[in-house]
C-alpha positions in Angstrom: -10.1 -0.1 1.9 -10.4 0.7 -1.7 -7.2 2.9 -1.7 -5.4 0.0 0.0 -6.6 -2.5 -2.7 -5.3 -0.2 -5.5 -2.0 0.4 -3.7 -1.5 -3.3 -3.1 -2.3 -4.0 -6.7 0.7 -1.8 -7.8 3.2 -3.2 -5.3 3.5 -6.0 -2.8 1.3 -5.7 0.3 4.2 -6.0 2.7 6.2 -3.2 1.0 3.0 -1.3 0.1 1.9 -1.2 3.7 5.2 0.0 5.0 5.6 2.6 2.2 2.0 3.8 2.7 2.6 4.3 6.5 5.8 6.1 5.8 4.2 8.4 3.3 1.4 9.3 5.7 
């Protein structure tokens, strides 16, 4: 959860979520 919060803080949640999943 913490990593998600930091990630969303840098970029939009919509794009952040997709990018995060793609990176994984």
